[in-house]
VOGU-3710 file (C-alpha; in Angstrom, 3 decimals, decimal comma):
1> mkhqlktivs> 0,000/0,000/0,000  2,840/2,362/0,807  4,377/1,637/-2,577  1,074/2,278/-4,347  0,538/5,584/-2,563  4,051/6,679/-3,497  3,532/5,918/-7,172  0,159/7,659/-7,331  1,507/10,829/-5,721  4,622/10,743/-7,861
11> iafassifal> 2,817/10,354/-11,158  0,499/13,242/-10,287  3,556/15,382/-9,571  5,203/14,247/-12,791  2,150/15,158/-14,799  2,026/18,658/-13,341  5,677/19,217/-14,209  5,668/17,850/-17,702  2,181/18,678/-18,967  2,998/21,426/-21,447
21> gifsstnaat> 1,380/20,430/-24,756  -1,954/21,557/-26,191  -2,913/18,830/-28,641  -6,255/17,463/-27,555  -6,392/13,884/-26,483  -8,729/11,100/-25,505  -8,016/7,736/-23,876  -5,969/6,207/-26,667  -2,595/4,998/-25,407  -1,530/1,388/-24,933
31> lfltptssei> 1,275/0,381/-22,576  2,696/-2,935/-23,734  5,532/-5,413/-23,359  7,368/-6,882/-26,331  7,870/-9,588/-27,355  4,427/-10,729/-26,335  5,599/-14,333/-25,931  8,970/-16,013/-25,387  10,315/-19,536/-25,116  13,588/-19,839/-23,233
41> gvkekftvel> 15,775/-22,461/-21,704  16,639/-22,875/-18,035  19,202/-20,345/-16,781  18,977/-18,426/-20,057  18,619/-14,689/-20,389  16,048/-12,863/-22,484  15,077/-9,211/-22,908  11,635/-7,664/-22,728  10,905/-4,018/-23,647  8,288/-1,704/-22,178
51> rvdsegvsfn> 6,817/0,581/-24,852  3,886/2,944/-25,432  1,601/3,135/-28,450  0,094/6,617/-28,159  -1,879/6,464/-31,424  -0,575/9,862/-32,443  -1,359/11,607/-29,144  1,577/13,317/-27,439  2,416/12,226/-23,886  5,156/13,237/-21,482
61> aaqavirfpk> 4,998/10,934/-18,459  4,179/7,357/-17,545  4,256/5,001/-14,611  3,961/1,241/-14,310  4,514/-1,721/-12,048  5,511/-4,959/-13,825  4,889/-8,100/-11,809  6,624/-11,389/-12,620  6,664/-14,882/-11,024  9,619/-14,714/-8,633
71> dtlevvaldk> 10,013/-18,482/-8,522  10,531/-18,735/-12,276  12,257/-15,477/-13,284  14,683/-12,988/-11,862  15,681/-9,544/-13,107  19,303/-9,244/-14,195  19,382/-5,594/-15,295  17,253/-2,606/-16,192  18,457/-0,625/-19,201  17,322/2,988/-19,880
81> tgssfsfwle> 19,478/3,279/-23,006  17,368/4,572/-25,896  14,477/5,482/-23,620  12,370/8,470/-24,599  12,279/9,499/-20,940  15,043/11,704/-19,625  13,619/12,437/-16,173  12,798/9,850/-13,515  10,771/10,747/-10,445  11,196/7,136/-9,446
91> epnfsntegf> 14,202/5,480/-10,993  13,404/2,082/-12,509  13,946/-0,428/-9,714  13,112/-4,052/-9,038  12,748/-6,625/-6,299  13,423/-10,274/-7,093  12,196/-11,123/-3,599  8,739/-9,589/-4,131  8,661/-10,074/-7,919  8,043/-6,565/-9,250
101> isliggtpyg> 9,631/-3,758/-11,293  8,422/-0,173/-10,832  9,129/3,126/-12,547  7,857/6,705/-12,909  9,424/8,743/-15,670  8,858/11,584/-18,055  10,279/14,059/-20,470  10,074/17,857/-20,686  8,768/17,363/-24,213  5,720/15,633/-25,606
111> vagnavpilk> 6,449/12,404/-27,496  4,236/10,325/-29,771  4,550/7,087/-31,698  3,299/3,532/-32,095  6,142/1,928/-30,148  7,836/4,599/-28,035  10,621/2,931/-25,979  10,502/3,357/-22,203  12,628/0,628/-20,604  14,500/-2,598/-21,422
121> iefrskgsgs> 14,394/-5,417/-18,880  16,792/-8,359/-18,909  15,462/-11,506/-17,214  17,042/-14,854/-16,419  15,003/-18,005/-15,974  15,391/-19,882/-12,682  13,475/-23,062/-13,417  11,087/-24,614/-15,877  7,496/-23,517/-16,104  5,423/-20,796/-17,669
131> galmlseaav> 3,945/-17,533/-16,520  3,098/-13,958/-17,372  4,644/-10,537/-17,052  1,739/-8,377/-15,903  1,374/-4,586/-16,008  -0,436/-2,876/-13,133  -0,749/0,560/-11,492  -0,118/2,023/-14,934  -0,792/5,481/-16,332  0,244/7,507/-19,357
141> saadgsgtni> -0,077/11,289/-19,045  -0,987/13,384/-22,075  0,985/16,515/-22,827  -2,253/18,528/-22,712  -1,532/20,954/-19,899  -3,519/18,896/-17,396  -1,693/15,564/-17,277  -4,773/13,680/-18,492  -4,399/9,927/-18,192  -4,808/8,647/-21,762
151> lsktndavft> -4,056/5,000/-21,027  -6,794/2,829/-22,521  -5,292/-0,642/-22,129  -2,180/-2,645/-21,231  -0,791/-5,663/-23,043  1,037/-8,221/-20,899  3,586/-10,815/-22,091  3,775/-14,552/-21,543  6,810/-16,815/-21,398  7,650/-20,494/-21,209
161> vvlervtpkv> 10,816/-21,942/-19,662  11,713/-25,358/-21,092  14,338/-27,856/-19,921  15,811/-28,230/-23,369  16,483/-24,996/-25,205  14,765/-24,831/-28,537  15,404/-21,999/-30,931  12,377/-19,707/-30,774  10,124/-20,420/-33,679  7,369/-18,609/-35,414
171> pesqqivrea> 4,481/-20,437/-37,068  5,850/-22,637/-39,829  4,710/-22,183/-43,388  2,263/-24,740/-44,719  3,812/-26,754/-47,528  1,985/-27,026/-50,836  1,958/-30,378/-52,621  1,299/-30,269/-56,365  2,720/-31,196/-59,758  4,689/-28,328/-61,296
181> vptgklpikp> 4,107/-27,397/-64,920  7,416/-27,443/-66,836  8,371/-24,210/-68,593  10,963/-22,991/-71,046  12,198/-19,980/-69,035  13,483/-19,148/-65,565  11,041/-18,127/-62,820  9,795/-14,556/-62,480  10,764/-12,330/-59,582  8,331/-12,728/-56,643
191> vlkiplypds> 5,897/-9,937/-55,801  5,790/-9,674/-51,989  2,813/-8,500/-49,930  3,457/-7,493/-46,313  0,360/-5,940/-44,635  2,325/-4,621/-41,633  4,925/-2,971/-43,887  3,076/-2,317/-47,178  5,521/0,256/-48,614  9,185/-0,742/-48,863
201> tkwsnlisqf> 10,244/2,868/-49,544  8,907/4,227/-46,249  9,837/4,035/-42,583  7,553/2,475/-40,001  7,307/2,688/-36,217  5,541/-0,666/-35,837  7,168/-3,711/-34,293  5,342/-6,998/-34,328  5,455/-10,457/-35,766  4,595/-10,076/-39,448
211> nvswdlpldi> 3,529/-12,226/-42,374  4,741/-12,134/-45,974  2,803/-13,660/-48,867  3,230/-14,057/-52,627  1,572/-15,685/-55,589  3,048/-18,978/-56,846  3,166/-19,499/-60,630  2,335/-23,028/-61,770  5,946/-23,801/-62,788  7,501/-23,150/-59,357
221> tgvstafnke> 8,988/-26,127/-57,530  10,770/-24,435/-54,625  11,044/-21,184/-52,606  14,075/-19,757/-50,828  13,954/-16,901/-48,276  16,365/-14,967/-46,090  15,992/-12,045/-43,702  18,989/-9,885/-42,742  20,535/-6,441/-43,101  22,291/-7,154/-46,409
231> pnfiptkseg> 20,483/-5,339/-49,227  21,666/-7,654/-52,048  21,821/-11,023/-50,335  20,963/-14,049/-52,551  19,328/-17,050/-50,785  20,212/-20,431/-52,304  18,564/-23,150/-50,225  15,067/-24,316/-51,072  12,664/-24,459/-48,120  9,942/-26,269/-50,016
241> lfnnktfsai> 6,858/-24,973/-51,755  4,763/-22,429/-49,833  3,105/-19,078/-50,547  3,565/-17,206/-47,232  5,858/-17,067/-44,245  5,740/-15,471/-40,773  8,727/-13,667/-39,264  9,521/-12,517/-35,725  9,284/-8,867/-34,720  12,304/-6,843/-35,762
251> sdgvwylhvr> 14,210/-4,152/-33,935  14,977/-0,618/-35,109  16,980/-0,311/-38,267  16,867/-1,195/-41,953  16,252/-4,841/-42,775  15,874/-6,749/-46,009  13,717/-9,706/-46,893  14,999/-11,803/-49,829  12,738/-14,232/-51,699  13,316/-16,150/-54,950
261> frnnlgwgpt> 11,656/-18,966/-56,893  12,982/-22,156/-58,534  11,483/-24,137/-61,416  12,599/-26,938/-63,715  15,261/-24,690/-65,264  16,719/-23,325/-62,013  16,562/-20,301/-59,721  15,069/-17,023/-60,870  15,870/-13,411/-59,778  15,644/-12,398/-56,113
271> ehyrlavdtt> 13,209/-9,834/-54,761  14,910/-7,684/-52,086  12,225/-6,052/-49,920  13,320/-3,247/-47,595  11,801/-3,005/-44,110  12,816/0,159/-42,240  11,765/0,497/-38,602  12,301/3,453/-36,283  10,457/3,566/-32,961  12,515/6,309/-31,291
281> ppigfeivvv> 11,240/9,929/-31,426  13,514/12,750/-32,617  15,872/14,486/-30,197  14,299/17,029/-27,837  14,721/20,700/-28,708  14,305/24,145/-27,176  12,263/27,060/-28,555  13,752/30,576/-28,559  11,735/33,702/-29,367  14,151/36,324/-30,707
291> egeatdnpmp> 12,000/39,254/-29,523  11,208/37,613/-26,184  8,183/35,639/-25,056  6,359/38,932/-24,287  6,611/41,354/-27,225  4,593/43,924/-29,144  5,986/42,551/-32,415  2,948/40,923/-34,045  5,129/38,599/-36,130  7,854/37,313/-33,769
301> tfqfktndal> 10,724/35,132/-34,952  11,077/31,622/-33,530  14,273/29,601/-33,532  14,177/25,819/-33,094  15,757/22,814/-34,714  16,398/19,153/-34,024  17,259/15,948/-35,839  16,527/12,255/-35,817  19,328/9,725/-35,629  17,725/6,916/-37,617
311> sglkeyhiri> 14,955/7,732/-40,091  15,589/11,484/-40,236  13,170/14,388/-39,837  10,166/14,704/-42,120  8,481/17,904/-40,951  7,615/20,260/-38,114  4,067/20,905/-36,924  3,223/24,273/-35,390  -0,061/24,993/-33,662  -0,863/28,512/-32,447
321> gdgdliripa> -3,446/28,369/-29,678  -6,413/26,410/-31,011  -5,647/27,395/-34,606  -5,011/25,248/-37,639  -1,894/23,104/-37,901  1,025/24,644/-39,816  3,322/22,133/-41,549  6,956/22,969/-42,344  9,017/20,471/-44,381  12,233/19,695/-42,511
331> adfsgtytlp> 14,369/19,390/-45,672  14,508/23,129/-46,376  14,061/24,408/-42,826  16,853/26,745/-41,674  15,877/26,766/-37,997  14,095/30,145/-38,085  10,367/30,672/-38,495  8,341/33,893/-38,409  4,853/33,538/-37,021  1,852/34,882/-38,944
341> lqspgkrqit> 0,323/38,135/-37,736  -0,785/37,763/-34,094  -3,531/39,700/-32,343  -2,961/40,930/-28,765  -3,168/38,358/-25,980  -1,551/35,200/-24,609  -1,559/31,931/-26,493  0,317/28,658/-26,347  2,641/27,858/-29,236  3,391/24,154/-29,635
351> ikaideadng> 6,016/22,863/-32,045  6,263/19,173/-32,856  9,077/17,480/-34,786  8,004/14,417/-36,807  10,475/11,880/-38,183  10,049/9,762/-41,301  8,519/6,958/-39,222  5,902/9,371/-37,785  7,403/9,402/-34,306  7,086/12,828/-32,764
361> iensiileti> 8,504/15,007/-30,030  7,143/18,416/-29,081  7,824/21,473/-26,973  5,723/24,547/-26,252  5,884/28,064/-24,819  3,415/30,788/-23,857  3,694/33,769/-26,187  2,260/37,110/-25,070  1,577/39,655/-27,809  1,471/43,091/-26,164
371> pitspvitfi> -1,092/45,516/-27,687  -0,141/49,003/-28,857  -2,058/52,063/-27,553  -5,781/51,918/-28,312  -7,527/54,764/-30,177  -10,040/57,109/-28,533  -13,327/57,948/-30,247  -14,045/61,659/-29,593  -17,076/62,101/-31,855  -19,593/59,895/-33,588
381> tkelfsdeek> -22,894/60,604/-35,287  -25,425/59,620/-32,639  -28,538/59,692/-34,827  -29,042/58,940/-38,517  -31,988/58,937/-40,849  -32,157/55,919/-43,133  -33,575/57,949/-46,055  -30,907/60,690/-45,958  -27,533/60,714/-47,709  -25,795/62,012/-44,622
391> gltvkgvalp> -23,130/59,449/-43,572  -21,987/57,993/-40,268  -18,967/60,010/-39,161  -16,338/58,894/-36,661  -13,606/61,141/-35,251  -10,886/60,421/-32,731  -7,243/60,386/-31,751  -4,630/57,604/-31,805  -0,908/57,178/-32,330  0,499/59,441/-35,070
401> ninvllrvyr> 0,886/58,141/-38,636  -0,866/54,800/-38,200  -4,096/53,269/-39,431  -7,270/52,955/-37,419  -9,419/49,969/-38,394  -13,098/50,884/-38,122  -15,973/48,408/-38,235  -19,737/48,908/-38,019  -21,780/46,186/-36,327  -25,475/45,599/-35,935
411> kealisngva> -25,589/43,290/-32,950  -22,909/40,721/-33,902  -23,194/41,119/-37,677  -20,444/43,089/-39,453  -22,164/45,679/-41,674  -19,257/47,755/-42,968  -15,584/48,485/-42,374  -13,041/51,139/-43,245  -9,548/52,402/-42,540  -8,717/55,891/-41,320
421> atdekgnfef> -5,139/57,192/-41,371  -4,023/59,402/-38,491  -2,108/62,634/-39,097  1,092/63,745/-37,403  -0,879/64,681/-34,292  -2,793/61,427/-34,226  -6,174/62,828/-35,321  -8,394/60,779/-37,618  -11,802/61,143/-39,232  -13,818/58,741/-41,354
431> tfdqafkngn> -17,345/58,719/-42,793  -19,303/55,643/-43,746  -21,369/57,059/-46,620  -23,525/54,012/-47,226  -27,212/53,833/-46,341  -28,113/52,066/-43,092  -31,400/50,377/-42,317  -33,368/51,324/-39,240  -31,930/49,865/-36,049  -29,157/50,240/-33,468
441> yqvtaqsqda> -25,505/50,128/-34,550  -22,078/50,272/-32,894  -18,648/51,217/-34,243  -15,399/49,586/-33,103  -11,945/51,087/-33,543  -8,547/49,367/-33,428  -5,092/50,832/-34,055  -2,627/49,138/-36,419  0,937/50,324/-36,945  3,241/49,801/-39,915
451> rgalslives> 4,375/46,404/-38,558  0,794/45,206/-38,357  0,767/45,376/-34,545  -2,738/45,845/-33,179  -4,274/47,538/-30,179  -7,182/46,339/-28,099  -10,576/47,098/-29,631  -12,623/50,047/-28,339  -16,366/50,405/-28,853  -18,531/53,466/-29,479
461> qlikvkskpi> -21,880/54,260/-27,933  -24,995/53,006/-29,716  -26,018/54,800/-32,915  -29,742/54,920/-33,704  -30,876/54,857/-37,326  -34,533/55,705/-38,046  -36,760/57,266/-40,681  -36,704/61,086/-41,099  -39,629/62,726/-39,215  -42,540/64,029/-41,377
471> iqigvfqlgk> -44,457/65,480/-38,453  -42,720/67,374/-35,672  -44,392/69,211/-32,818  -41,754/70,431/-30,392  -39,691/67,420/-29,394  -42,418/65,144/-30,696  -41,298/63,563/-34,021  -42,949/61,156/-36,404  -41,170/59,508/-39,298  -42,753/57,818/-42,291
481> ggatiflflv> -44,050/54,883/-40,340  -45,212/56,947/-37,392  -46,782/59,597/-39,628  -48,681/56,977/-41,590  -50,051/55,479/-38,399  -50,878/58,951/-37,072  -52,787/59,973/-40,208  -54,599/56,656/-40,199  -55,676/57,267/-36,619  -56,756/60,827/-37,512
491> lifgflggvw> -58,918/59,468/-40,327  -60,424/56,824/-38,073  -61,182/59,301/-35,289  -62,419/61,859/-37,840  -64,794/59,335/-39,326  -66,032/58,258/-35,910  -66,411/61,919/-34,896  -68,383/62,667/-38,067  -70,716/59,786/-37,392  -71,203/61,000/-33,828
501> fykkrqgrlt> -71,785/64,612/-34,945  -74,253/63,480/-37,640  -76,207/61,415/-35,171  -76,225/64,229/-32,641  -77,327/66,751/-35,324  -80,063/64,392/-36,465  -81,220/64,176/-32,869  -81,332/67,969/-32,553  -83,191/68,311/-35,868  -85,743/65,768/-34,712
511> mrvsfaesev> -86,213/67,741/-31,506  -86,665/70,994/-33,476  -89,256/69,487/-35,810  -91,131/68,032/-32,855  -91,077/71,430/-31,118  -92,244/73,241/-34,258  -95,089/70,811/-34,750  -96,151/71,322/-31,173  -96,103/75,119/-31,420  -97,916/75,290/-34,765
521> tkifqlired> -100,561/72,942/-33,409  -101,109/75,271/-30,458  -101,347/78,327/-32,755  -103,852/76,765/-35,063  -105,891/75,607/-32,073  -106,168/79,246/-30,910  -107,075/80,423/-34,420  -109,702/77,698/-34,693  -111,249/78,739/-31,330  -111,326/82,434/-32,356
531> aerlskaikt> -112,811/81,596/-35,749  -115,593/79,598/-34,120  -116,303/82,396/-31,661  -116,416/84,927/-34,508  -118,744/82,671/-36,498  -121,197/82,495/-33,592  -121,033/86,259/-33,110  -121,998/86,896/-36,748  -125,155/84,850/-36,270  -126,287/86,959/-33,285
541> pttsedeygl> -128,064/90,257/-33,849  -125,841/92,312/-31,562  -122,810/94,025/-33,043  -120,987/94,097/-29,767  -120,263/90,384/-29,892  -118,922/90,735/-33,448  -116,638/93,469/-32,401  -115,514/91,440/-29,399  -114,839/88,355/-31,519  -112,924/90,346/-34,097
551> krlqeniqkm> -110,918/92,120/-31,426  -110,175/88,808/-29,751  -108,978/87,323/-33,069  -106,697/90,290/-33,635  -105,238/89,944/-30,159  -104,629/86,236/-30,613  -102,971/86,803/-34,000  -100,678/89,332/-32,327  -99,937/86,834/-29,556  -99,281/84,088/-32,105
561> etylkkglek> -96,746/86,261/-33,946  -94,902/86,965/-30,710  -95,192/83,341/-29,644  -93,840/82,079/-32,976  -90,842/84,406/-32,778  -89,959/83,148/-29,314  -90,502/79,566/-30,429  -88,163/79,979/-33,389  -85,513/81,464/-31,106  -85,784/78,403/-28,836
571> ikkl> -85,463/76,067/-31,837  -82,261/77,848/-32,912  -80,801/77,302/-29,452  -81,354/73,529/-29,634
//
């Protein structure tokens, strides 16, 4: 338990020290032992390697405990030669009494590959039997700035100790029995197919047992093969008739597979197939920023360079922050690279060297681009009419003899942009003369000097664009839309008012007619009464009654005239 606690704490510390890279990662790495199986004799030595397949993801630290059967094996030596780790928080150590090997190591760089070497272990068998070398308490830390554990699986190794040493064998080729068809010419050169190493011109970082196959013409009676480091070796001994063969995993370096056919006339030409393997990443390198890691130069110069001892460098990968990957061929690279134009702020710059076998090693720094002095907006058109030709004017001050980059936004949408040059005193003025639709706008300003260095962005107050007012009463303004609505409302209210007035007038007229009818009826009633009285008086013999009736009629007529005048005056007042 004490040992486990130590390793857990140590690997966490290692991750915090070495986690410098920015390439994103997921659980992808495999920690494995190779060869995966071994057959050895009693008291014989054999070597097992601990490697990492990171599947292209950069890592910079790892830990592991390898457990072995202490009654069958013992550790002779641990060899860090060729390891990609240069820093050990816990030096590789072992205990033959308890049967374990432990280690915690790392590198100040990020490394990547399909078979990155970590440690070589030399064992010696103690007695016959079989067993397994088992990985436990393992972790692989990504170079992602957080030390993320990207280990997805571990591959153990098995071994068998036999009393009588037998040369390790791979699966034997199955012999083909058939009658060959005689021919009149020598055999053709074999065409080899190797799935693990499909291109003989390229380097690979894969190490595993591999199979080779070929097509057998009908005239072939025998096949001869050889595998070594001699590019022009000619095999001469027939191994029988077969169309494929399996070979053991090879170590780093350039190897050659030689295959030829024999028929009734003799041996044909030999096919020499090159297999180039490199599992070691390039040499670590430092990054130097000529202007310093904090500079106002928007295009700083970087100096870095490395090499690869075996396959050679193919290219450099540069990633600026979360930006796109920049590829630089290593063949023509002088060691100096100027970054593209950088905006103000801090960002991580990661540089990765890739060899011809696609092994990689990376380093990174934090670059701070210091902004130049920001401009100041001293005047801006606060209000615009969308149907006027008057433009949006911006005035301000900035550094002398530079450009001020101006942009007009409506919310987050860029509507227009322009460049204003400052004079010797730093004053600038610019007018956007295009038409703007109704809405709220904002102008941003950013200084840019002759080098391309930028300032921080400053923002103006909101600018309101609306229709020109058609109706204005004091501070009250109505544009086209508002005026249209206003006139529509006036018409509506005017119509409703007319209807109301008409109805009210009709009511008054009805009242007047009713009043007039009433008054006329009263007048004619009086006249009728006087006429009847006068008619009776005429029939009587006395003249006094006639005179009275006539006088009464005259008085009533006079009263009616006065009454009618007053009645008409009342009707007018209604």
